[in-house]
C-alpha positions in Angstrom: 0.0 0.0 0.0 1.3 3.5 -0.8 2.3 6.0 1.9 -0.5 7.7 3.7 1.1 11.1 3.0 -0.4 12.5 -0.1 1.1 15.0 -2.5 -1.4 17.9 -2.7 0.3 19.5 -5.7 0.0 22.8 -3.9 3.3 24.1 -2.6 1.9 25.9 0.4 0.1 22.8 1.6 2.9 20.3 0.8 2.3 16.6 1.6 -0.7 15.9 3.9 -2.1 12.8 5.5 -5.4 11.1 4.7 -8.2 12.7 6.5 -7.0 16.3 5.8 -9.7 19.0 5.6 -8.3 22.3 4.5 -9.7 25.5 3.0 -8.5 28.2 0.7 -9.8 31.8 0.2 -9.2 33.1 -3.3 -9.2 36.5 -4.9 -9.9 35.7 -8.6 -10.9 32.8 -10.9 -7.2 32.4 -11.8 -6.2 32.1 -8.2 -8.9 29.4 -7.8 -7.9 27.5 -11.0 -4.2 27.8 -10.4 -4.7 25.9 -7.1 -7.4 23.4 -8.1 -5.6 22.2 -11.3 -2.4 21.0 -9.6 -4.4 19.7 -6.7 -6.4 17.3 -8.9 -3.4 16.6 -11.2 -1.5 15.2 -8.3 -4.5 13.2 -7.2 -4.9 11.6 -10.7 -1.2 10.8 -10.8 -1.5 9.2 -7.4 -4.3 6.8 -8.4 -7.0 8.7 -6.4 -10.6 9.1 -7.5 -11.2 12.8 -7.8 -14.4 14.8 -7.5 -14.9 18.6 -8.0 -18.2 20.4 -7.1 -17.7 23.9 -8.4 -20.2 26.7 -8.3 -20.2 30.5 -8.9 -18.1 32.1 -10.3 -17.5 29.0 -12.5 -20.0 27.2 -14.6 -19.5 23.5 -15.1 -18.4 24.1 -18.7 -15.8 26.7 -17.6 -14.5 24.2 -14.9 -14.2 21.4 -17.4 -12.4 23.6 -20.0 -10.0 25.0 -17.4 -8.9 21.5 -16.3 -8.7 20.3 -19.8 -6.2 23.1 -20.5 -4.2 22.5 -17.3 -4.2 18.8 -16.7 -2.7 16.4 -19.3 -5.1 13.8 -20.8 -7.9 15.3 -18.7 -10.7 14.2 -21.0 -9.6 10.6 -20.7 -9.9 10.8 -16.9 -13.5 12.1 -17.3 -14.4 9.4 -19.8 -13.0 6.6 -17.6 -14.7 8.0 -14.5 -11.4 8.7 -12.6 -12.6 12.3 -12.3 -16.1 13.7 -11.9 -17.2 17.3 -12.1 -20.6 18.0 -10.5 -22.7 21.1 -9.9 -21.9 22.3 -6.4 -25.5 23.4 -5.8 -26.8 20.0 -6.9 -24.3 18.1 -4.8 -24.9 20.0 -1.6 -28.6 20.9 -1.9 -31.4 18.7 -3.1 -34.6 20.6 -4.1 -33.1 23.6 -2.4 -32.8 21.8 1.0 -29.7 21.1 3.0 -29.4 17.6 4.6 -26.2 16.9 6.5 -26.8 13.2 6.8 -27.5 12.9 3.0 -24.3 14.8 2.1 -22.1 12.7 4.4 -23.7 9.5 3.2 -23.0 10.6 -0.4 -19.3 11.2 0.4 -19.2 7.8 2.1 -20.7 6.1 -0.9 -18.3 7.8 -3.4 -15.3 6.8 -1.2 -16.6 3.2 -0.8 -17.0 2.8 -4.5 -13.5 4.3 -5.2 -11.8 1.9 -2.8 -13.7 -1.1 -4.3 -12.5 -0.1 -7.8 -8.8 -0.2 -6.6 -8.2 3.5 -6.1 -5.8 4.5 -3.3 -8.4 6.8 -1.9 -10.3 10.0 -2.9 -9.7 13.7 -3.1 -12.5 16.3 -3.5 -13.1 20.0 -3.6 -16.2 22.1 -3.3 -16.6 25.8 -4.0 -18.6 27.7 -1.4 -21.8 29.3 -2.7 -23.6 29.6 0.6 -22.0 32.8 1.9 -24.5 35.5 2.6 -27.4 33.0 2.2 -29.8 31.4 4.6 -27.7 28.2 4.4 -24.7 29.7 6.1 -25.3 28.2 9.6 -26.1 24.8 8.1 -22.9 24.7 6.1 -20.8 25.8 9.1 -22.2 22.9 11.0 -21.4 20.7 8.0 -17.7 21.8 7.9 -17.3 20.9 11.5 -19.1 17.5 11.0 -16.8 16.7 8.0 -13.8 17.2 10.3 -15.0 14.4 12.5 -16.2 12.1 9.7 -12.9 12.4 7.8 -10.8 11.0 10.6 -9.5 7.6 9.6 -10.9 7.9 6.0 -8.7 7.6 2.9 -9.9 10.9 1.6 -8.8 14.6 1.5 -11.0 17.7 1.0 -10.0 21.2 -0.2 -12.8 23.7 0.3 -12.6 27.0 -1.6 -14.2 30.3 -0.6 -14.2 33.6 -2.5 -12.6 36.5 -0.6 -14.9 39.0 -2.2 -18.0 37.8 -0.4 -16.4 36.6 2.8 -16.7 38.9 5.8 -14.1 39.0 8.6 -16.4 37.0 10.9 -17.1 34.4 8.2 -13.3 34.0 7.5 -12.6 33.3 11.1 -15.5 30.9 11.4 -14.4 29.0 8.3 -10.8 28.9 9.4 -11.8 27.4 12.7 -13.8 24.7 10.9 -10.8 23.4 9.0 -7.5 21.9 9.9 -5.6 24.6 7.9 -6.8 27.7 6.2 -4.8 29.7 3.6 -5.5 32.5 1.2 -4.3 33.2 -2.4 -4.5 36.8 -3.6 -3.2 37.6 -7.1 -0.8 34.6 -6.9 0.5 35.3 -3.4 -0.1 33.0 -0.5 -1.1 33.9 3.1 -1.8 31.8 6.2 -5.2 32.7 7.4 -5.0 31.1 10.9 -1.6 31.3 12.5 0.1 28.1 13.6 0.1 27.2 17.3 2.8 28.8 19.4 6.3 27.5 18.8 7.0 27.0 22.4 4.1 24.7 22.8 4.8 22.8 19.6 8.4 22.0 20.6 7.2 20.5 23.9 6.3 17.3 22.1 8.2 14.3 23.5 10.1 11.9 21.3 7.4 9.3 21.8 4.6 11.7 20.8 6.5 12.7 17.7 7.0 9.0 16.9 3.4 8.2 17.3 2.3 11.1 15.2 4.7 10.0 12.5 3.1 6.5 12.4 -0.3 8.1 12.4 0.8 10.1 9.3 1.5 6.8 7.7 -2.2 5.8 8.2 -1.6 3.4 11.1 -4.4 2.9 13.7 -3.7 3.3 17.4 -3.7 -0.5 17.7 -1.2 -0.9 14.9 1.1 1.7 16.3 1.0 -0.1 19.7 2.0 -3.3 17.9 4.9 -1.6 16.1 6.2 0.2 19.2 5.5 -2.7 21.6 3.2 -0.6 23.8 -0.5 -0.8 24.6 -3.2 0.9 22.6 -4.2 2.7 25.7 -0.6 4.2 26.0 -0.8 5.2 22.3 -4.1 6.9 22.9 -2.7 8.8 25.9 0.3 10.0 24.0 -1.9 11.0 21.1 -4.2 13.1 23.3 -1.2 14.8 24.9 0.1 15.7 21.4 -3.4 17.0 20.3 -3.6 19.2 23.4 0.0 20.6 23.0 -0.7 21.5 19.3 -4.1 23.0 20.0 -5.6 20.5 17.5 -9.1 19.2 17.5 -8.3 15.6 16.6 -5.5 13.3 15.6 -5.6 14.2 11.9 -5.2 17.9 12.6 -2.4 17.2 15.0 -0.5 15.3 12.3 -1.2 18.1 9.8 0.2 20.7 12.2 3.2 18.5 13.1 4.0 18.1 9.3 3.6 21.8 8.7 5.8 22.8 11.6 8.3 20.1 10.6 8.0 18.4 14.0 7.8 15.2 12.0 9.2 14.4 8.6 9.0 11.7 6.0 11.7 9.7 7.8 10.8 8.1 11.1 12.1 9.8 14.2 14.6 7.9 16.4 12.7 5.8 18.9 13.3 6.0 22.6 12.3 3.4 25.1 9.6 5.4 26.7 6.4 3.9 28.1 
């Protein structure tokens, strides 16, 4: 099985573990497309099933044309079903109604089918159209629910939000609902939500770093315990300590922060006999 660290194709994001849920605020169509194209290109090259659910300011035809121009052999990927482009409004709303359980079940079904067909996993992206609408609260709740659902899943999601219609309060709320939030304005990248304090980050013990590294490889707590010859309960305890130190909301976000802050790398850290 291939490594659990996935190439995002987006330099500012780097390699991220399965279960990553990140968002990008963009200034223009070009900022959006210059991020989405390499994101899906890397997914297709890594044998991942890809799904894009664009909405305003892009039509489905514009989205398809843009990826055809930017991703080699893109039409073949559409024809074979490796890539799907669906209307964002149709995907998230049915007859104008929002249903969290229906959307989550739809993601789950797409992922299940992708794995059954032999894909390594799935990557997806959806463009927010619900800002300044009566669906805002529902979709905020949805973003938080996705964080929980994604943990342990072989899937990554990049949510995209237009800066022009995003107020300051909305930006902060969206950033809190994701594991990482960035902005692209006229080709320049900015971190929306600062990383946790360095002093707290560097208080990770060698064992906590080691466990996070194995978590980044997609190992469960039980599997990590077997590898390190410690109990699952001990693994869980170290994981919770690391989550708290990194101000993360779950294991996946802790791994993402540790990777971003280079507290763990692609090479395993030296192990210490720590119980």
